[in-house]
The first five atom37 places (N, CA, C, CB, O) and aatype in JSON, in Angstrom:
{
  "aatype": [12, 14, 7, 11, 2, 3, 8, 19, 11, 9, 2, 19, 14, 0, 1, 0, 3, 18, 9, 15, 19, 9, 1, 10, 16, 19, 15, 7, 10, 0, 18, 5, 12, 7, 13, 15, 18, 2, 3, 9, 6, 3, 9, 11, 19, 0, 9, 0, 6, 0, 4, 2, 2, 19, 19, 15, 8, 0, 18, 6, 2, 2, 6, 7, 2, 10, 15, 19, 3, 13, 8, 9, 1, 6, 6, 10, 10, 6, 9, 19, 19, 15, 3, 5, 7, 16, 0, 13, 3, 0, 2, 11, 9, 11, 2, 2, 0, 16, 15, 10, 8, 7, 11, 2, 10, 3, 6, 9, 3, 19, 7, 7, 10, 7, 9, 18, 10, 12, 11, 16, 10, 12, 3, 3, 9, 11, 18, 3, 16, 0, 5, 7, 7, 10, 1, 13, 8],
  "atom_mask": [
    [1, 1, 1, 1, 1],
    [1, 1, 1, 1, 1],
    [1, 1, 1, 0, 1],
    [1, 1, 1, 1, 1],
    [1, 1, 1, 1, 1],
    [1, 1, 1, 1, 1],
    [1, 1, 1, 1, 1],
    [1, 1, 1, 1, 1],
    [1, 1, 1, 1, 1],
    [1, 1, 1, 1, 1],
    [1, 1, 1, 1, 1],
    [1, 1, 1, 1, 1],
    [1, 1, 1, 1, 1],
    [1, 1, 1, 1, 1],
    [1, 1, 1, 1, 1],
    [1, 1, 1, 1, 1],
    [1, 1, 1, 1, 1],
    [1, 1, 1, 1, 1],
    [1, 1, 1, 1, 1],
    [1, 1, 1, 1, 1],
    [1, 1, 1, 1, 1],
    [1, 1, 1, 1, 1],
    [1, 1, 1, 1, 1],
    [1, 1, 1, 1, 1],
    [1, 1, 1, 1, 1],
    [1, 1, 1, 1, 1],
    [1, 1, 1, 1, 1],
    [1, 1, 1, 0, 1],
    [1, 1, 1, 1, 1],
    [1, 1, 1, 1, 1],
    [1, 1, 1, 1, 1],
    [1, 1, 1, 1, 1],
    [1, 1, 1, 1, 1],
    [1, 1, 1, 0, 1],
    [1, 1, 1, 1, 1],
    [1, 1, 1, 1, 1],
    [1, 1, 1, 1, 1],
    [1, 1, 1, 1, 1],
    [1, 1, 1, 1, 1],
    [1, 1, 1, 1, 1],
    [1, 1, 1, 1, 1],
    [1, 1, 1, 1, 1],
    [1, 1, 1, 1, 1],
    [1, 1, 1, 1, 1],
    [1, 1, 1, 1, 1],
    [1, 1, 1, 1, 1],
    [1, 1, 1, 1, 1],
    [1, 1, 1, 1, 1],
    [1, 1, 1, 1, 1],
    [1, 1, 1, 1, 1],
    [1, 1, 1, 1, 1],
    [1, 1, 1, 1, 1],
    [1, 1, 1, 1, 1],
    [1, 1, 1, 1, 1],
    [1, 1, 1, 1, 1],
    [1, 1, 1, 1, 1],
    [1, 1, 1, 1, 1],
    [1, 1, 1, 1, 1],
    [1, 1, 1, 1, 1],
    [1, 1, 1, 1, 1],
    [1, 1, 1, 1, 1],
    [1, 1, 1, 1, 1],
    [1, 1, 1, 1, 1],
    [1, 1, 1, 0, 1],
    [1, 1, 1, 1, 1],
    [1, 1, 1, 1, 1],
    [1, 1, 1, 1, 1],
    [1, 1, 1, 1, 1],
    [1, 1, 1, 1, 1],
    [1, 1, 1, 1, 1],
    [1, 1, 1, 1, 1],
    [1, 1, 1, 1, 1],
    [1, 1, 1, 1, 1],
    [1, 1, 1, 1, 1],
    [1, 1, 1, 1, 1],
    [1, 1, 1, 1, 1],
    [1, 1, 1, 1, 1],
    [1, 1, 1, 1, 1],
    [1, 1, 1, 1, 1],
    [1, 1, 1, 1, 1],
    [1, 1, 1, 1, 1],
    [1, 1, 1, 1, 1],
    [1, 1, 1, 1, 1],
    [1, 1, 1, 1, 1],
    [1, 1, 1, 0, 1],
    [1, 1, 1, 1, 1],
    [1, 1, 1, 1, 1],
    [1, 1, 1, 1, 1],
    [1, 1, 1, 1, 1],
    [1, 1, 1, 1, 1],
    [1, 1, 1, 1, 1],
    [1, 1, 1, 1, 1],
    [1, 1, 1, 1, 1],
    [1, 1, 1, 1, 1],
    [1, 1, 1, 1, 1],
    [1, 1, 1, 1, 1],
    [1, 1, 1, 1, 1],
    [1, 1, 1, 1, 1],
    [1, 1, 1, 1, 1],
    [1, 1, 1, 1, 1],
    [1, 1, 1, 1, 1],
    [1, 1, 1, 0, 1],
    [1, 1, 1, 1, 1],
    [1, 1, 1, 1, 1],
    [1, 1, 1, 1, 1],
    [1, 1, 1, 1, 1],
    [1, 1, 1, 1, 1],
    [1, 1, 1, 1, 1],
    [1, 1, 1, 1, 1],
    [1, 1, 1, 1, 1],
    [1, 1, 1, 0, 1],
    [1, 1, 1, 0, 1],
    [1, 1, 1, 1, 1],
    [1, 1, 1, 0, 1],
    [1, 1, 1, 1, 1],
    [1, 1, 1, 1, 1],
    [1, 1, 1, 1, 1],
    [1, 1, 1, 1, 1],
    [1, 1, 1, 1, 1],
    [1, 1, 1, 1, 1],
    [1, 1, 1, 1, 1],
    [1, 1, 1, 1, 1],
    [1, 1, 1, 1, 1],
    [1, 1, 1, 1, 1],
    [1, 1, 1, 1, 1],
    [1, 1, 1, 1, 1],
    [1, 1, 1, 1, 1],
    [1, 1, 1, 1, 1],
    [1, 1, 1, 1, 1],
    [1, 1, 1, 1, 1],
    [1, 1, 1, 1, 1],
    [1, 1, 1, 0, 1],
    [1, 1, 1, 0, 1],
    [1, 1, 1, 1, 1],
    [1, 1, 1, 1, 1],
    [1, 1, 1, 1, 1],
    [1, 1, 1, 1, 1]
  ],
  "atom_positions": [
    [[0.87, -1.21, 0.03], [0.01, -0.01, 0.02], [0.9, 1.22, 0.03], [-0.99, 0.0, 1.25], [1.88, 1.3, 0.78]],
    [[0.51, 2.24, -0.85], [1.35, 3.42, -0.89], [1.36, 4.15, 0.53], [0.83, 4.4, -2.04], [0.45, 3.99, 1.34]],
    [[2.35, 4.89, 0.73], [2.45, 5.71, 1.97], [1.42, 6.79, 1.99], [0.0, 0.0, 0.0], [0.78, 7.03, 0.96]],
    [[1.23, 7.47, 3.13], [0.16, 8.47, 3.23], [0.51, 9.8, 2.66], [-0.23, 8.66, 4.64], [-0.36, 10.66, 2.52]],
    [[1.76, 10.0, 2.32], [2.17, 11.27, 1.67], [3.16, 11.02, 0.55], [2.8, 12.24, 2.69], [4.15, 11.73, 0.41]],
    [[2.88, 10.0, -0.24], [3.72, 9.69, -1.33], [3.43, 10.55, -2.58], [3.59, 8.25, -1.65], [2.3, 10.99, -2.81]],
    [[4.5, 10.78, -3.37], [4.38, 11.51, -4.6], [4.95, 10.68, -5.7], [5.08, 12.87, -4.51], [6.12, 10.3, -5.61]],
    [[4.21, 10.36, -6.73], [4.7, 9.65, -7.86], [4.54, 10.55, -9.07], [3.99, 8.31, -8.03], [3.51, 11.2, -9.24]],
    [[5.57, 10.59, -9.91], [5.55, 11.44, -11.1], [5.92, 10.68, -12.37], [6.5, 12.6, -10.91], [6.86, 9.88, -12.38]],
    [[5.18, 10.95, -13.43], [5.46, 10.34, -14.69], [5.66, 11.49, -15.7], [4.31, 9.35, -15.12], [4.87, 12.43, -15.75]],
    [[6.73, 11.38, -16.48], [6.96, 12.37, -17.52], [7.18, 11.58, -18.8], [8.2, 13.33, -17.18], [8.14, 10.81, -18.91]],
    [[6.28, 11.78, -19.78], [6.37, 11.02, -21.0], [6.19, 12.01, -22.18], [5.29, 9.87, -21.02], [5.7, 13.13, -22.0]],
    [[6.6, 11.56, -23.4], [6.33, 12.39, -24.59], [4.76, 12.53, -24.7], [6.97, 11.71, -25.94], [4.02, 11.61, -24.37]],
    [[4.31, 13.71, -25.16], [2.87, 14.01, -25.32], [2.38, 13.37, -26.59], [2.61, 15.55, -25.36], [2.09, 14.02, -27.6]],
    [[2.29, 12.06, -26.49], [1.77, 11.23, -27.63], [0.71, 10.26, -27.08], [2.95, 10.43, -28.36], [0.81, 9.8, -25.95]],
    [[-0.29, 9.95, -27.9], [-1.39, 9.13, -27.51], [-0.91, 7.73, -27.03], [-2.35, 9.0, -28.67], [-1.53, 7.17, -26.13]],
    [[0.11, 7.19, -27.58], [0.54, 5.84, -27.21], [1.07, 5.73, -25.78], [1.6, 5.38, -28.16], [1.26, 4.62, -25.29]],
    [[1.32, 6.87, -25.09], [1.75, 6.81, -23.69], [0.61, 6.97, -22.69], [2.77, 7.88, -23.44], [0.81, 6.82, -21.49]],
    [[-0.57, 7.25, -23.18], [-1.76, 7.4, -22.28], [-2.08, 6.12, -21.59], [-3.0, 7.87, -23.07], [-2.54, 6.12, -20.45]],
    [[-1.84, 5.0, -22.26], [-2.15, 3.67, -21.57], [-1.21, 3.4, -20.47], [-2.09, 2.48, -22.54], [-1.58, 2.69, -19.54]],
    [[0.01, 3.92, -20.49], [0.96, 3.77, -19.4], [0.5, 4.58, -18.18], [2.37, 4.2, -19.86], [0.65, 4.13, -17.05]],
    [[-0.04, 5.78, -18.42], [-0.59, 6.59, -17.35], [-1.83, 5.97, -16.81], [-0.87, 7.99, -17.82], [-2.01, 5.95, -15.59]],
    [[-2.67, 5.46, -17.61], [-3.88, 4.79, -17.11], [-3.55, 3.55, -16.31], [-4.79, 4.41, -18.27], [-4.23, 3.31, -15.31]],
    [[-2.58, 2.76, -16.65], [-2.15, 1.6, -15.9], [-1.6, 2.03, -14.5], [-1.06, 0.82, -16.7], [-1.87, 1.4, -13.48]],
    [[-0.83, 3.11, -14.51], [-0.22, 3.64, -13.29], [-1.28, 4.1, -12.31], [0.72, 4.79, -13.6], [-1.25, 3.74, -11.13]],
    [[-2.21, 4.88, -12.79], [-3.25, 5.39, -11.83], [-4.14, 4.19, -11.39], [-4.16, 6.55, -12.52], [-4.61, 4.17, -10.25]],
    [[-4.36, 3.25, -12.24], [-5.18, 2.07, -11.88], [-4.49, 1.33, -10.73], [-5.37, 1.1, -13.12], [-5.14, 0.99, -9.74]],
    [[-3.16, 1.09, -10.87], [-2.46, 0.36, -9.78], [-2.42, 1.18, -8.49], [0.0, 0.0, 0.0], [-2.58, 0.6, -7.42]],
    [[-2.21, 2.49, -8.55], [-2.15, 3.3, -7.35], [-3.5, 3.3, -6.66], [-1.7, 4.73, -7.67], [-3.59, 3.1, -5.45]],
    [[-4.55, 3.53, -7.43], [-5.89, 3.64, -6.84], [-6.3, 2.29, -6.27], [-6.93, 4.12, -7.9], [-6.94, 2.24, -5.21]],
    [[-5.94, 1.2, -6.95], [-6.28, -0.13, -6.37], [-5.57, -0.34, -5.01], [-5.86, -1.28, -7.37], [-6.18, -0.8, -4.05]],
    [[-4.27, 0.0, -4.96], [-3.54, -0.13, -3.73], [-4.13, 0.72, -2.61], [-2.11, 0.23, -3.96], [-4.01, 0.39, -1.43]],
    [[-4.77, 1.82, -2.99], [-5.32, 2.75, -1.99], [-6.68, 2.25, -1.53], [-5.44, 4.2, -2.56], [-7.24, 2.8, -0.58]],
    [[-7.24, 1.21, -2.17], [-8.53, 0.7, -1.78], [-9.73, 1.24, -2.5], [0.0, 0.0, 0.0], [-10.86, 1.01, -2.07]],
    [[-9.53, 1.95, -3.61], [-10.64, 2.45, -4.43], [-11.45, 1.3, -5.01], [-10.12, 3.34, -5.56], [-10.89, 0.24, -5.31]],
    [[-12.73, 1.46, -5.17], [-13.56, 0.44, -5.8], [-13.28, 0.34, -7.3], [-15.04, 0.73, -5.57], [-12.71, 1.24, -7.9]],
    [[-13.68, -0.77, -7.86], [-13.54, -1.02, -9.29], [-14.22, 0.19, -10.12], [-14.23, -2.47, -9.65], [-13.63, 0.71, -11.07]],
    [[-15.36, 0.58, -9.75], [-16.1, 1.6, -10.45], [-15.37, 2.94, -10.34], [-17.53, 1.71, -9.89], [-15.27, 3.68, -11.32]],
    [[-14.86, 3.26, -9.15], [-14.1, 4.49, -8.96], [-12.83, 4.47, -9.8], [-13.76, 4.68, -7.48], [-12.48, 5.49, -10.4]],
    [[-12.16, 3.38, -9.85], [-10.96, 3.24, -10.57], [-11.21, 3.46, -12.09], [-10.36, 1.87, -10.29], [-10.44, 4.15, -12.76]],
    [[-12.28, 2.88, -12.59], [-12.64, 3.1, -13.97], [-12.98, 4.56, -14.28], [-13.8, 2.23, -14.32], [-12.63, 5.06, -15.35]],
    [[-13.66, 5.24, -13.34], [-13.96, 6.64, -13.54], [-12.65, 7.47, -13.54], [-14.93, 7.14, -12.43], [-12.48, 8.37, -14.37]],
    [[-11.74, 7.16, -12.64], [-10.42, 7.85, -12.58], [-9.7, 7.66, -13.92], [-9.52, 7.29, -11.39], [-9.16, 8.62, -14.46]],
    [[-9.69, 6.45, -14.45], [-9.01, 6.13, -15.73], [-9.59, 6.96, -16.85], [-9.14, 4.64, -16.06], [-8.84, 7.51, -17.66]],
    [[-10.93, 7.04, -16.91], [-11.56, 7.87, -17.99], [-11.15, 9.31, -17.85], [-13.11, 7.77, -17.96], [-10.73, 9.93, -18.82]],
    [[-11.26, 9.85, -16.67], [-10.9, 11.27, -16.42], [-9.42, 11.58, -16.78], [-11.15, 11.61, -14.93], [-9.09, 12.56, -17.45]],
    [[-8.6, 10.71, -16.3], [-7.1, 11.02, -16.64], [-6.82, 10.82, -18.09], [-6.09, 10.08, -15.81], [-5.96, 11.51, -18.64]],
    [[-7.5, 9.91, -18.76], [-7.28, 9.75, -20.2], [-7.81, 10.95, -20.95], [-7.95, 8.47, -20.73], [-7.21, 11.35, -21.94]],
    [[-8.94, 11.56, -20.5], [-9.45, 12.74, -21.16], [-8.48, 13.91, -20.95], [-10.86, 13.08, -20.62], [-8.22, 14.66, -21.89]],
    [[-7.95, 14.08, -19.76], [-7.02, 15.17, -19.51], [-5.78, 15.01, -20.37], [-6.64, 15.22, -18.04], [-5.32, 15.98, -20.98]],
    [[-5.23, 13.82, -20.44], [-4.08, 13.57, -21.24], [-4.35, 13.65, -22.73], [-3.53, 12.25, -20.9], [-3.46, 14.09, -23.46]],
    [[-5.5, 13.27, -23.24], [-5.94, 13.46, -24.57], [-5.95, 14.95, -24.9], [-7.31, 12.84, -24.75], [-5.54, 15.33, -26.0]],
    [[-6.41, 15.78, -23.99], [-6.42, 17.26, -24.21], [-5.03, 17.75, -24.45], [-7.03, 18.03, -23.02], [-4.81, 18.54, -25.36]],
    [[-4.09, 17.31, -23.67], [-2.63, 17.68, -23.8], [-2.14, 17.22, -25.23], [-1.71, 16.97, -22.6], [-1.59, 18.0, -26.01]],
    [[-2.37, 15.99, -25.5], [-1.81, 15.4, -26.74], [-2.52, 16.16, -27.95], [-2.08, 13.76, -26.8], [-1.84, 16.44, -28.94]],
    [[-3.75, 16.47, -27.88], [-4.46, 17.03, -28.95], [-4.23, 18.56, -29.14], [-5.89, 16.76, -28.74], [-4.23, 19.07, -30.26]],
    [[-4.02, 19.27, -28.03], [-4.05, 20.7, -28.09], [-2.84, 21.52, -27.6], [-5.17, 21.1, -27.38], [-2.67, 22.69, -27.92]],
    [[-2.02, 20.86, -26.82], [-0.95, 21.61, -26.12], [0.24, 21.98, -27.04], [-0.42, 20.78, -24.95], [0.8, 23.07, -26.95]],
    [[0.63, 21.02, -27.96], [1.83, 21.22, -28.72], [1.47, 21.08, -30.2], [2.94, 20.22, -28.31], [0.55, 20.36, -30.59]],
    [[2.26, 21.81, -30.99], [2.22, 21.62, -32.43], [3.16, 20.41, -32.75], [2.68, 22.96, -33.21], [4.25, 20.31, -32.19]],
    [[2.75, 19.54, -33.6], [3.5, 18.4, -34.02], [3.88, 17.41, -32.86], [4.72, 18.89, -34.7], [4.85, 16.66, -32.94]],
    [[3.06, 17.47, -31.79], [3.3, 16.54, -30.65], [4.75, 16.6, -30.11], [2.98, 15.1, -31.09], [5.29, 15.6, -29.64]],
    [[5.36, 17.77, -30.19], [6.75, 17.88, -29.7], [6.79, 18.52, -28.35], [7.61, 18.68, -30.67], [6.95, 19.74, -28.24]],
    [[6.64, 17.73, -27.33], [6.63, 18.26, -26.01], [6.38, 17.07, -25.04], [0.0, 0.0, 0.0], [6.23, 15.92, -25.45]],
    [[6.34, 17.42, -23.76], [6.14, 16.39, -22.7], [4.82, 16.57, -22.05], [7.24, 16.43, -21.64], [4.24, 17.66, -22.04]],
    [[4.36, 15.49, -21.49], [3.21, 15.45, -20.64], [3.66, 14.9, -19.29], [2.07, 14.59, -21.27], [4.28, 13.83, -19.23]],
    [[3.35, 15.63, -18.19], [3.7, 15.19, -16.86], [2.48, 14.93, -16.1], [4.54, 16.19, -16.14], [1.5, 15.67, -16.22]],
    [[2.48, 13.87, -15.3], [1.36, 13.55, -14.37], [1.98, 13.29, -12.99], [0.52, 12.27, -14.87], [2.84, 12.44, -12.82]],
    [[1.5, 14.06, -12.04], [1.89, 13.92, -10.63], [0.75, 13.31, -9.9], [2.29, 15.27, -10.0], [-0.39, 13.77, -10.0]],
    [[1.06, 12.25, -9.12], [0.05, 11.63, -8.29], [0.46, 11.94, -6.82], [-0.06, 10.05, -8.57], [1.53, 11.53, -6.36]],
    [[-0.39, 12.64, -6.14], [-0.15, 12.95, -4.73], [-1.07, 12.1, -3.9], [-0.36, 14.45, -4.43], [-2.29, 12.26, -3.95]],
    [[-0.47, 11.18, -3.13], [-1.26, 10.2, -2.34], [-1.38, 10.76, -0.96], [-0.6, 8.77, -2.32], [-0.37, 10.97, -0.29]],
    [[-2.64, 11.01, -0.5], [-2.87, 11.46, 0.82], [-3.68, 10.28, 1.51], [-3.65, 12.87, 0.82], [-3.93, 9.22, 0.93]],
    [[-4.05, 10.56, 2.76], [-4.7, 9.47, 3.56], [-5.85, 8.74, 2.76], [-5.3, 10.09, 4.9], [-5.78, 7.52, 2.56]],
    [[-6.8, 9.44, 2.35], [-7.9, 8.85, 1.59], [-8.23, 9.63, 0.31], [-9.13, 8.76, 2.45], [-9.37, 9.68, -0.16]],
    [[-7.17, 10.22, -0.22], [-7.33, 11.14, -1.36], [-6.16, 10.91, -2.35], [-7.37, 12.66, -0.87], [-5.0, 10.82, -1.97]],
    [[-6.55, 10.83, -3.62], [-5.58, 10.76, -4.65], [-5.73, 12.02, -5.49], [-5.74, 9.49, -5.49], [-6.72, 12.19, -6.2]],
    [[-4.71, 12.93, -5.4], [-4.78, 14.12, -6.17], [-3.91, 13.91, -7.43], [-4.32, 15.35, -5.34], [-2.77, 13.47, -7.34]],
    [[-4.46, 14.23, -8.57], [-3.74, 14.01, -9.81], [-3.57, 15.35, -10.5], [-4.47, 12.99, -10.72], [-4.52, 16.11, -10.63]],
    [[-2.34, 15.64, -10.93], [-2.04, 16.93, -11.63], [-1.49, 16.52, -13.0], [-0.96, 17.88, -10.8], [-0.47, 15.83, -13.09]],
    [[-2.15, 16.92, -14.04], [-1.72, 16.73, -15.42], [-1.18, 18.05, -15.93], [-2.89, 16.22, -16.32], [-1.9, 19.05, -15.91]],
    [[0.03, 18.07, -16.38], [0.58, 19.36, -16.78], [1.41, 19.22, -18.06], [1.45, 19.95, -15.65], [1.84, 18.13, -18.43]],
    [[1.63, 20.35, -18.72], [2.43, 20.43, -19.93], [3.04, 21.81, -20.02], [1.58, 20.11, -21.18], [2.68, 22.7, -19.24]],
    [[3.95, 22.01, -20.95], [4.53, 23.33, -21.15], [4.06, 23.91, -22.5], [6.08, 23.26, -21.09], [4.69, 24.81, -23.06]],
    [[2.96, 23.38, -22.99], [2.42, 23.87, -24.3], [1.53, 25.09, -24.2], [0.0, 0.0, 0.0], [1.51, 25.81, -23.2]],
    [[0.81, 25.26, -25.25], [-0.11, 26.43, -25.35], [-1.22, 26.32, -24.37], [-0.69, 26.56, -26.74], [-1.89, 25.29, -24.32]],
    [[-1.44, 27.37, -23.57], [-2.51, 27.35, -22.55], [-3.84, 27.58, -23.2], [-2.27, 28.41, -21.45], [-3.91, 28.2, -24.26]],
    [[-4.92, 27.08, -22.58], [-6.25, 27.3, -23.05], [-6.93, 28.27, -22.05], [-7.04, 25.94, -23.2], [-6.47, 28.45, -20.92]],
    [[-8.03, 28.88, -22.51], [-8.8, 29.82, -21.67], [-9.91, 29.0, -21.03], [-9.4, 31.05, -22.52], [-10.92, 28.71, -21.66]],
    [[-9.69, 28.63, -19.74], [-10.66, 27.86, -19.01], [-12.01, 28.62, -18.87], [-10.1, 27.51, -17.63], [-13.08, 28.0, -18.96]],
    [[-11.96, 29.91, -18.66], [-13.21, 30.66, -18.51], [-14.03, 30.68, -19.79], [-12.91, 32.07, -18.08], [-15.26, 30.64, -19.74]],
    [[-13.38, 30.74, -20.92], [-14.08, 30.75, -22.23], [-14.76, 29.36, -22.39], [-13.04, 31.06, -23.45], [-15.92, 29.31, -22.8]],
    [[-14.09, 28.28, -22.08], [-14.64, 26.98, -22.2], [-15.84, 26.87, -21.28], [-13.6, 25.92, -21.89], [-16.89, 26.36, -21.68]],
    [[-15.71, 27.36, -20.03], [-16.81, 27.28, -19.01], [-17.98, 28.13, -19.53], [-16.33, 27.81, -17.56], [-19.12, 27.69, -19.43]],
    [[-17.75, 29.28, -20.05], [-18.85, 30.18, -20.47], [-19.56, 29.68, -21.72], [-18.32, 31.58, -20.73], [-20.74, 29.96, -21.92]],
    [[-18.8, 28.91, -22.59], [-19.43, 28.36, -23.83], [-20.04, 26.98, -23.61], [-18.39, 28.27, -24.96], [-20.68, 26.44, -24.51]],
    [[-19.85, 26.43, -22.46], [-20.41, 25.07, -22.18], [-21.91, 25.13, -22.14], [-19.88, 24.51, -20.83], [-22.51, 26.04, -21.57]],
    [[-22.51, 24.14, -22.75], [-23.95, 24.06, -22.71], [-24.39, 22.75, -22.1], [-24.53, 24.23, -24.09], [-23.62, 21.8, -22.08]],
    [[-25.57, 22.68, -21.62], [-26.12, 21.49, -21.0], [-26.33, 20.37, -22.03], [-27.44, 21.82, -20.31], [-26.72, 20.65, -23.16]],
    [[-26.09, 19.15, -21.65], [-26.34, 18.02, -22.51], [-27.72, 17.47, -22.3], [-25.32, 16.95, -22.27], [-28.15, 16.57, -23.02]],
    [[-28.43, 18.0, -21.32], [-29.75, 17.54, -20.97], [-30.74, 17.74, -22.14], [-30.24, 18.27, -19.73], [-30.89, 18.85, -22.65]],
    [[-31.38, 16.69, -22.53], [-32.42, 16.76, -23.59], [-31.8, 16.69, -24.99], [0.0, 0.0, 0.0], [-32.54, 16.84, -25.97]],
    [[-30.54, 16.48, -25.13], [-29.87, 16.44, -26.46], [-29.71, 15.0, -26.9], [-28.48, 17.15, -26.41], [-29.53, 14.09, -26.09]],
    [[-29.77, 14.82, -28.18], [-29.48, 13.47, -28.8], [-28.0, 13.42, -29.01], [-30.27, 13.23, -30.18], [-27.33, 14.46, -29.1]],
    [[-27.45, 12.19, -29.1], [-26.03, 12.07, -29.28], [-25.48, 12.77, -30.53], [-25.67, 10.65, -29.31], [-24.36, 13.28, -30.57]],
    [[-26.35, 12.77, -31.57], [-25.84, 13.45, -32.81], [-25.85, 14.98, -32.68], [-26.71, 13.03, -34.04], [-25.38, 15.65, -33.59]],
    [[-26.35, 15.51, -31.65], [-26.29, 16.98, -31.44], [-25.1, 17.41, -30.59], [-27.58, 17.47, -30.77], [-24.91, 18.61, -30.38]],
    [[-24.29, 16.46, -30.08], [-23.19, 16.78, -29.24], [-21.9, 16.85, -30.03], [-23.08, 15.78, -28.14], [-21.65, 15.95, -30.83]],
    [[-21.09, 17.85, -29.88], [-19.86, 18.01, -30.57], [-18.82, 16.93, -30.15], [-19.31, 19.41, -30.32], [-18.52, 16.76, -28.97]],
    [[-18.31, 16.23, -31.15], [-17.27, 15.25, -30.84], [-16.03, 16.05, -30.31], [-16.9, 14.36, -32.14], [-15.68, 17.11, -30.83]],
    [[-15.4, 15.49, -29.29], [-14.33, 16.16, -28.64], [-14.66, 17.17, -27.62], [0.0, 0.0, 0.0], [-13.77, 17.68, -26.93]],
    [[-15.93, 17.49, -27.48], [-16.37, 18.5, -26.58], [-16.77, 17.96, -25.2], [0.0, 0.0, 0.0], [-17.24, 18.71, -24.34]],
    [[-16.59, 16.67, -25.02], [-17.08, 16.04, -23.79], [-15.97, 15.85, -22.73], [-17.7, 14.69, -24.12], [-16.28, 15.5, -21.59]],
    [[-14.7, 16.07, -23.08], [-13.63, 15.78, -22.13], [-13.75, 16.48, -20.82], [0.0, 0.0, 0.0], [-13.75, 15.82, -19.78]],
    [[-13.86, 17.74, -20.82], [-13.92, 18.53, -19.55], [-15.22, 18.19, -18.83], [-13.84, 20.09, -19.82], [-15.23, 18.07, -17.61]],
    [[-16.31, 18.04, -19.57], [-17.61, 17.64, -18.99], [-17.47, 16.3, -18.27], [-18.71, 17.56, -20.09], [-17.96, 16.14, -17.15]],
    [[-16.8, 15.32, -18.9], [-16.63, 14.03, -18.29], [-15.77, 14.13, -17.06], [-16.03, 13.06, -19.27], [-16.11, 13.53, -16.04]],
    [[-14.67, 14.88, -17.1], [-13.78, 15.05, -15.97], [-14.54, 15.64, -14.78], [-12.59, 15.96, -16.36], [-14.42, 15.15, -13.65]],
    [[-15.33, 16.68, -15.05], [-16.17, 17.32, -13.95], [-17.14, 16.4, -13.41], [-16.91, 18.53, -14.44], [-17.41, 16.43, -12.21]],
    [[-17.72, 15.54, -14.25], [-18.78, 14.64, -13.78], [-18.16, 13.46, -12.96], [-19.61, 14.08, -15.03], [-18.77, 13.0, -12.0]],
    [[-17.0, 13.01, -13.33], [-16.43, 11.83, -12.72], [-15.58, 12.1, -11.45], [-15.59, 11.13, -13.74], [-15.44, 11.23, -10.6]],
    [[-15.04, 13.28, -11.35], [-14.12, 13.57, -10.27], [-14.84, 14.42, -9.2], [-12.85, 14.32, -10.81], [-15.84, 15.07, -9.48]],
    [[-14.32, 14.37, -7.98], [-14.86, 15.17, -6.86], [-14.53, 16.67, -7.03], [-14.27, 14.64, -5.5], [-15.3, 17.52, -6.59]],
    [[-13.41, 17.0, -7.66], [-13.05, 18.39, -7.78], [-12.1, 18.5, -9.01], [-12.35, 18.92, -6.44], [-11.36, 17.56, -9.31]],
    [[-12.15, 19.64, -9.71], [-11.27, 19.81, -10.84], [-10.93, 21.31, -10.85], [-11.94, 19.3, -12.21], [-11.8, 22.16, -10.68]],
    [[-9.59, 21.62, -11.06], [-9.16, 22.94, -11.11], [-8.18, 23.15, -12.25], [-8.57, 23.32, -9.82], [-7.37, 22.27, -12.53]],
    [[-8.25, 24.28, -12.91], [-7.33, 24.54, -14.02], [-6.33, 25.55, -13.6], [-8.07, 25.02, -15.27], [-6.67, 26.52, -12.93]],
    [[-5.09, 25.35, -13.96], [-4.03, 26.32, -13.71], [-3.34, 26.61, -15.02], [-3.03, 25.81, -12.65], [-2.26, 26.1, -15.3]],
    [[-3.99, 27.44, -15.82], [-3.44, 27.72, -17.16], [-2.1, 28.48, -17.12], [-4.45, 28.53, -17.98], [-1.3, 28.41, -18.05]],
    [[-1.87, 29.19, -16.04], [-0.55, 29.89, -15.89], [0.54, 28.87, -15.73], [-0.54, 30.88, -14.66], [1.65, 29.07, -16.22]],
    [[0.25, 27.8, -15.05], [1.34, 26.78, -14.81], [1.21, 25.59, -15.78], [1.29, 26.25, -13.33], [1.97, 24.63, -15.68]],
    [[0.24, 25.64, -16.71], [0.05, 24.57, -17.69], [-0.44, 23.36, -17.04], [0.0, 0.0, 0.0], [0.07, 22.27, -17.33]],
    [[-1.47, 23.45, -16.11], [-1.84, 22.25, -15.48], [-3.34, 22.09, -15.22], [0.0, 0.0, 0.0], [-4.1, 23.05, -15.26]],
    [[-3.74, 20.89, -14.95], [-5.1, 20.56, -14.54], [-4.99, 19.63, -13.36], [-5.93, 19.91, -15.69], [-4.32, 18.6, -13.4]],
    [[-5.68, 20.04, -12.31], [-5.62, 19.28, -11.08], [-6.96, 18.75, -10.69], [-5.07, 20.11, -9.97], [-7.93, 19.51, -10.62]],
    [[-7.05, 17.46, -10.44], [-8.36, 16.88, -10.02], [-8.15, 15.83, -8.99], [-9.13, 16.28, -11.22], [-7.07, 15.24, -8.88]],
    [[-9.21, 15.59, -8.22], [-9.28, 14.49, -7.27], [-10.74, 14.16, -7.05], [-8.58, 14.84, -5.93], [-11.05, 13.25, -6.28]]
  ]
}
């Protein structure tokens, strides 16, 4: 079982083929912490969405790195996904977000669900565009 104040960090190239490594790592850590199967699956979806956003939007030509910090606390796993690429405007995304209630799947923009999914699946999510990071737990 991980210690109560452990810090695990992964730094990989910002390419889609490394997202599975990150998903496996978070799955193992969450399992060791005693998370349920359903919670682990939710965490894996959320972290994959955050990493996909970095891979898709942070760098031109995928030339950069993706860092994931796992901060293990007593009963909390805090995950920080960060990059050194182009920052996005979190307020603009928040202001342009619309409800999915009452919409058919064909009315939903592809690629527009990542932040919505992360917010739905995690207890808390914070953007730090100045530091190039997304923090959730």
